[in-house]
LUMFI-522599 format. One line per field, with one value per residue (C-alpha): residue number from 1; residue in three letters; x, y negated, z negated. Coordinates in nm, 2 decimals. Each point is the difference from the previous one (the first is absolute). Layout:
num c(NUM;...)
residu c(Ala;...)
u c(X;...)
v c(Y;...)
w c(Z;...)
REM end
This chain:
num c(1;2;3;4;5;6;7;8;9;10;11;12;13;14;15;16;17;18;19;20;21;22;23;24;25;26;27;28;29;30;31;32;33;34;35;36;37;38;39;40;41;42;43;44;45;46;47;48;49;50;51;52;53;54;55;56;57;58;59;60;61;62;63;64;65;66;67;68;69;70;71;72;73;74;75;76;77;78;79;80;81;82;83;84;85;86;87;88;89;90;91;92;93;94;95;96;97;98;99;100;101;102;103;104;105;106;107;108;109;110;111;112;113;114;115;116;117;118;119;120;121;122;123;124;125;126;127;128;129;130;131;132;133;134;135;136;137;138;139;140;141;142;143;144;145;146;147;148;149;150;151;152;153;154;155;156;157;158;159;160;161;162;163;164;165;166;167;168;169;170;171;172;173;174;175;176;177;178;179;180;181;182;183;184;185;186;187;188;189;190;191;192;193;194;195;196;197;198;199;200;201;202;203;204;205;206;207;208;209;210;211;212;213;214;215;216;217;218;219;220;221;222;223;224;225;226;227;228;229;230;231;232;233;234;235;236;237;238;239;240;241;242;243;244;245;246;247;248;249;250;251;252;253;254;255;256;257;258;259;260;261;262;263;264;265;266;267;268;269;270;271;272;273;274;275;276;277;278;279;280;281;282;283;284;285;286;287;288;289;290;291;292;293;294;295;296;297;298;299;300;301;302;303;304;305;306;307;308;309;310;311;312;313;314;315;316;317;318;319;320;321;322;323;324;325;326;327;328;329;330;331;332;333;334;335;336;337;338;339;340)
residu c(Unk;Unk;Unk;Unk;Unk;Unk;Unk;Unk;Unk;Unk;Unk;Unk;Unk;Unk;Unk;Unk;Unk;Unk;Unk;Unk;Unk;Unk;Unk;Unk;Unk;Unk;Unk;Unk;Unk;Unk;Unk;Unk;Unk;Unk;Unk;Unk;Unk;Unk;Unk;Unk;Unk;Unk;Unk;Unk;Unk;Unk;Unk;Unk;Unk;Unk;Unk;Unk;Unk;Unk;Unk;Unk;Unk;Unk;Unk;Unk;Unk;Unk;Unk;Unk;Unk;Unk;Unk;Unk;Unk;Unk;Unk;Unk;Unk;Unk;Unk;Unk;Unk;Unk;Unk;Unk;Unk;Unk;Unk;Unk;Unk;Unk;Unk;Unk;Unk;Unk;Unk;Unk;Unk;Unk;Unk;Unk;Unk;Unk;Unk;Unk;Unk;Unk;Unk;Unk;Unk;Unk;Unk;Unk;Unk;Unk;Unk;Unk;Unk;Unk;Unk;Unk;Unk;Unk;Unk;Unk;Unk;Unk;Unk;Unk;Unk;Unk;Unk;Unk;Unk;Unk;Unk;Unk;Unk;Unk;Unk;Unk;Unk;Unk;Unk;Unk;Unk;Unk;Unk;Unk;Unk;Unk;Unk;Unk;Unk;Unk;Unk;Unk;Unk;Unk;Unk;Unk;Unk;Unk;Unk;Unk;Unk;Unk;Unk;Unk;Unk;Unk;Unk;Unk;Unk;Unk;Unk;Unk;Unk;Unk;Unk;Unk;Unk;Unk;Unk;Unk;Unk;Unk;Unk;Unk;Unk;Unk;Unk;Unk;Unk;Unk;Unk;Unk;Unk;Unk;Unk;Unk;Unk;Unk;Unk;Unk;Unk;Unk;Unk;Unk;Unk;Unk;Unk;Unk;Unk;Unk;Unk;Unk;Unk;Unk;Unk;Unk;Unk;Unk;Unk;Unk;Unk;Unk;Unk;Unk;Unk;Unk;Unk;Unk;Unk;Unk;Unk;Unk;Unk;Unk;Unk;Unk;Unk;Unk;Unk;Unk;Unk;Unk;Unk;Unk;Unk;Unk;Unk;Unk;Unk;Unk;Unk;Unk;Unk;Unk;Unk;Unk;Unk;Unk;Unk;Unk;Unk;Unk;Unk;Unk;Unk;Unk;Unk;Unk;Unk;Unk;Unk;Unk;Unk;Unk;Unk;Unk;Unk;Unk;Unk;Unk;Unk;Unk;Unk;Unk;Unk;Unk;Unk;Unk;Unk;Unk;Unk;Unk;Unk;Unk;Unk;Unk;Unk;Unk;Unk;Unk;Unk;Unk;Unk;Unk;Unk;Unk;Unk;Unk;Unk;Unk;Unk;Unk;Unk;Unk;Unk;Unk;Unk;Unk;Unk;Unk;Unk;Unk;Unk;Unk;Unk;Unk;Unk;Unk;Unk;Unk;Unk;Unk;Unk;Unk;Unk;Unk;Unk;Unk;Unk;Unk)
u c(9.13;-0.39;-0.18;-0.16;0.30;0.16;-0.24;0.01;0.37;-0.05;-0.29;0.22;0.29;-0.19;-0.16;0.39;0.11;-0.30;0.02;0.26;0.00;0.14;-0.17;0.09;-0.17;0.27;-0.23;-0.06;0.37;-0.04;0.11;-0.22;0.22;-0.06;0.24;0.20;-0.24;0.05;0.14;0.06;0.17;-0.24;0.21;0.14;-0.26;-0.01;-0.36;-0.17;-0.15;-0.34;0.08;0.28;-0.31;-0.20;0.31;0.22;-0.23;-0.28;-0.16;-0.12;-0.23;0.18;-0.21;0.17;0.12;-0.38;-0.08;0.27;-0.05;-0.35;-0.14;-0.29;0.02;-0.34;0.03;0.16;-0.10;0.03;0.38;-0.20;-0.18;0.27;0.21;-0.30;-0.01;0.37;0.02;-0.30;0.16;0.29;-0.17;-0.17;0.21;0.27;-0.23;0.13;-0.16;-0.08;0.33;0.16;-0.04;0.02;0.03;-0.07;0.13;-0.17;0.09;0.27;0.01;0.29;0.07;-0.18;0.04;-0.35;0.15;-0.08;0.26;-0.16;0.23;-0.17;0.14;-0.06;0.00;-0.03;0.10;0.35;0.09;-0.09;0.09;-0.06;-0.04;-0.08;-0.27;-0.08;-0.42;-0.13;-0.17;-0.32;0.05;-0.05;0.39;0.23;0.38;0.26;0.30;0.30;-0.04;0.26;0.02;0.19;0.07;0.21;0.32;-0.13;0.38;0.08;-0.34;0.14;0.35;-0.13;-0.14;0.28;0.15;0.36;0.18;0.14;-0.03;0.20;0.18;0.15;0.25;0.17;-0.26;0.10;-0.13;-0.20;-0.29;-0.15;-0.23;-0.24;-0.11;-0.32;0.07;-0.09;0.25;-0.22;-0.18;0.09;0.01;0.20;0.29;-0.02;0.04;0.32;0.12;-0.05;0.14;0.30;0.05;-0.07;0.13;0.42;-0.08;-0.16;0.28;-0.25;-0.30;-0.04;-0.24;-0.21;-0.17;-0.31;-0.22;-0.33;-0.05;-0.36;-0.10;-0.33;0.11;0.42;-0.01;0.40;0.06;-0.07;0.26;0.26;-0.11;0.13;0.32;0.12;-0.05;0.22;0.23;-0.02;0.07;0.25;0.19;-0.16;0.25;-0.10;-0.36;0.03;0.16;-0.26;-0.29;0.21;-0.01;-0.35;-0.10;0.19;-0.08;-0.38;-0.11;0.09;-0.07;-0.36;-0.19;0.11;0.37;0.06;0.12;0.24;0.10;0.04;0.26;0.19;0.01;0.14;0.25;0.08;0.01;0.26;-0.26;0.04;-0.26;-0.09;-0.03;-0.26;-0.19;-0.05;-0.12;-0.21;-0.21;0.01;-0.30;0.25;0.04;-0.39;-0.06;0.20;-0.13;-0.39;0.17;0.11;-0.33;-0.19;0.20;-0.05;-0.42;0.10;0.12;-0.28;0.21;-0.23;0.23;0.32;0.23;-0.06;0.28;0.04;0.26;0.09;-0.36;-0.15;-0.21;0.04;-0.20;0.18;0.34;0.00;0.43;-0.15;-0.20;0.27;0.30;-0.25;-0.07;0.34;0.10;-0.23;0.11;0.38;-0.09;-0.20;0.29;0.25;-0.22;-0.03;0.37;0.01)
v c(-12.03;-0.09;0.25;0.15;0.09;0.13;0.20;0.18;0.07;0.19;0.21;0.09;0.05;0.25;0.21;0.02;0.11;0.30;0.10;0.24;0.26;0.20;0.19;0.24;0.16;0.20;0.12;-0.31;-0.06;-0.35;-0.09;-0.29;-0.18;-0.31;-0.26;-0.17;-0.04;-0.36;-0.01;-0.41;-0.16;-0.23;-0.30;0.09;0.10;-0.13;-0.15;-0.24;0.12;0.04;0.19;0.21;0.13;0.08;0.17;0.17;0.28;-0.06;0.30;0.35;0.20;0.30;0.39;-0.06;0.40;0.10;-0.24;0.11;0.42;-0.04;0.25;-0.19;-0.42;-0.22;-0.18;-0.32;-0.38;-0.19;-0.15;-0.36;0.11;0.17;-0.37;-0.15;0.24;-0.03;-0.37;0.01;0.24;-0.18;-0.34;0.12;0.20;-0.25;-0.30;-0.15;-0.29;-0.21;-0.19;0.39;0.13;0.33;0.18;0.39;0.11;0.32;0.33;0.19;0.35;0.15;0.38;0.25;-0.08;-0.08;-0.38;-0.31;-0.31;-0.36;-0.28;-0.29;-0.35;-0.23;-0.39;-0.27;-0.36;0.06;0.28;0.33;0.38;0.29;0.37;0.36;0.17;0.37;0.11;0.37;0.11;0.02;-0.42;0.08;-0.03;-0.30;0.11;-0.26;0.24;0.09;0.32;0.21;0.21;0.31;0.16;-0.38;-0.15;-0.34;-0.10;0.05;-0.21;-0.28;0.00;0.03;-0.39;-0.15;-0.35;0.02;-0.21;-0.28;0.08;-0.12;0.35;0.04;0.32;0.23;0.03;0.34;0.08;0.25;-0.12;-0.32;-0.19;-0.27;-0.27;-0.27;-0.27;-0.33;-0.22;-0.20;0.29;0.11;0.36;-0.08;-0.10;0.28;0.23;-0.19;0.00;0.39;0.07;-0.21;0.25;0.32;-0.06;0.03;0.35;0.06;-0.02;0.24;-0.27;-0.29;-0.29;-0.16;-0.34;-0.11;-0.27;-0.01;-0.34;-0.01;-0.36;-0.04;0.08;-0.14;-0.34;-0.01;0.38;-0.07;-0.28;0.23;0.30;-0.29;-0.01;0.32;0.02;-0.25;0.10;0.36;-0.17;-0.23;0.29;0.35;0.01;-0.31;0.09;0.21;-0.32;-0.15;0.24;0.03;-0.36;-0.04;0.30;-0.16;-0.33;0.11;-0.19;-0.32;0.00;-0.20;-0.06;-0.40;0.14;0.31;-0.17;-0.19;0.33;0.21;-0.31;0.04;0.37;0.03;-0.21;0.21;0.30;-0.11;-0.11;-0.28;-0.24;-0.18;0.29;0.14;-0.30;0.05;0.33;-0.06;-0.28;0.24;0.27;0.26;0.07;-0.05;0.31;0.20;-0.05;0.07;0.29;0.21;-0.11;0.20;0.24;0.09;0.00;0.26;0.18;-0.10;-0.19;-0.24;-0.07;-0.07;0.16;0.29;0.23;0.29;0.25;0.23;-0.07;0.04;-0.29;-0.16;-0.30;-0.22;-0.01;0.26;0.18;0.34;0.05;-0.10;0.18;0.30;-0.07;-0.03;0.31;0.20;-0.07;0.04;0.34;0.10;-0.11;0.21;0.27;-0.02;0.05;0.33)
w c(-10.70;-0.18;-0.23;0.28;0.23;-0.31;-0.10;0.32;-0.03;-0.35;0.14;0.32;-0.19;-0.28;0.29;0.13;-0.36;0.01;0.36;0.10;0.27;0.30;0.19;0.25;0.32;0.10;0.27;0.13;-0.03;-0.21;-0.31;-0.22;-0.23;-0.17;0.02;-0.27;-0.28;0.00;0.37;-0.02;-0.26;-0.17;0.01;0.33;0.24;0.36;-0.05;-0.30;-0.31;0.12;0.24;-0.21;-0.23;0.34;0.16;-0.31;0.06;0.24;-0.12;-0.06;-0.12;-0.02;0.05;0.38;-0.06;-0.05;0.30;0.20;-0.07;0.05;0.29;0.05;0.00;0.06;0.40;-0.10;0.00;0.32;0.00;0.04;-0.33;-0.16;0.01;-0.18;-0.27;-0.05;-0.02;-0.22;-0.24;-0.03;-0.06;-0.25;-0.21;0.00;0.00;0.31;0.10;0.29;-0.01;0.08;0.35;0.04;0.38;0.05;0.26;0.23;-0.19;0.22;-0.03;-0.12;0.21;-0.17;-0.37;-0.03;-0.09;0.18;-0.04;-0.07;0.05;-0.25;0.00;-0.30;0.04;-0.29;0.05;-0.13;0.21;0.20;-0.06;0.23;-0.20;0.14;-0.18;0.13;0.03;-0.04;0.30;-0.19;-0.06;-0.38;-0.16;0.07;-0.07;-0.06;0.06;0.19;0.24;0.09;0.29;-0.10;0.32;0.06;-0.21;-0.11;-0.12;0.38;0.13;-0.31;0.14;0.39;-0.11;-0.13;0.21;-0.14;0.27;-0.12;-0.35;-0.35;-0.06;-0.33;-0.04;0.25;0.27;0.09;-0.40;0.05;-0.20;0.09;-0.20;0.19;-0.21;0.10;-0.24;-0.15;-0.14;-0.21;-0.15;-0.37;0.06;0.29;-0.18;-0.24;0.26;0.14;-0.36;-0.05;0.35;-0.11;-0.28;0.26;0.28;-0.09;-0.16;0.34;0.29;0.21;-0.05;0.31;-0.07;0.30;-0.11;0.18;-0.04;-0.18;-0.13;-0.16;0.07;-0.16;-0.30;0.00;0.15;0.08;0.08;0.39;-0.01;-0.23;0.27;0.31;-0.20;-0.05;0.43;0.04;-0.24;0.18;0.33;-0.06;-0.21;-0.11;-0.26;-0.18;0.07;-0.39;-0.11;0.06;-0.14;-0.34;-0.05;0.07;-0.26;-0.24;0.02;0.10;-0.37;0.11;0.37;0.09;0.31;-0.06;0.01;0.19;0.34;-0.22;-0.19;0.29;0.19;-0.38;0.01;0.37;-0.08;-0.26;0.18;0.26;0.28;0.20;-0.15;0.32;0.20;-0.27;-0.01;0.40;-0.09;-0.22;0.17;0.32;0.12;0.06;-0.43;-0.04;0.27;-0.13;-0.35;0.20;0.18;-0.38;-0.11;0.27;-0.04;-0.35;0.07;0.27;-0.31;-0.19;-0.28;-0.20;-0.28;-0.08;-0.04;0.19;0.03;0.25;-0.14;0.37;0.00;-0.27;-0.15;-0.32;-0.14;-0.25;-0.12;-0.28;0.03;-0.15;0.31;0.26;-0.19;-0.02;0.43;0.05;-0.23;0.17;0.32;-0.09;-0.09;0.27;0.30;-0.28;-0.02;0.45;0.06;-0.21)
REM end
């Protein structure tokens, strides 16, 4: 990362750490809450470093409550003018030069919440990303956060988006607590999660883990090869997938882009798979298409970093075993109370 981009990144981190906010408007039944203060892992984001500098905050200047509560608001500027203003602000604030293309979509009103959703696409020579921001009705304040409708069930909405057919399952398929893991075999934080699960799961027979591929190819050159290998293992023997899973994470340090193919063949043999069949699968379009489908499903759930977990629909970004245990214990307590 060059000096200018590093400075932008530091400025973003500083802004994030100093702005914590929750704005609740019961009369509009909208809750505005920030995402994780660092929603994308700084080393494992799906965008490159220049884009992370932009996307890890995509900002906001806070007095949202004052704006939403105001009974009188000046008329908003025309959409085209507002879009140009947002782009100009972002370019100026984050020092984004002409090599970074910013496309600000047309603001779309969110019911009677007083907010409009604004899709923003950012492209650099190395990759692209799209994020959502929210604009107050008067066009004055811009918010990067998460909106939750207090009349809905966000956990159920997450669960409804999962596409879990033909996915590896570890544990009792009927277990009442489901962890859906979107992960990348080359991601070091994902390896930490693998190690944490290895220690945690034996204590929780009520938990099953479902694995979903989300290789970050722009950052991890052999992650897709490993993801395809996992799919081929699963196709041949679902139980063998978890042997491959362990072998890849346990040997992550010795795998490289140049040796990944040979390593996958080696691990397939050590997992008890027919290596010739496995090799044919690795070269076929089916496994690759399944990886693409898993990535697309993750994007439907706004997965942007690895690992991203959902514990019965509750999102966790990262591999903190204490948070994971907290979520599991909470679910167990809720289920126990429901039986009384």
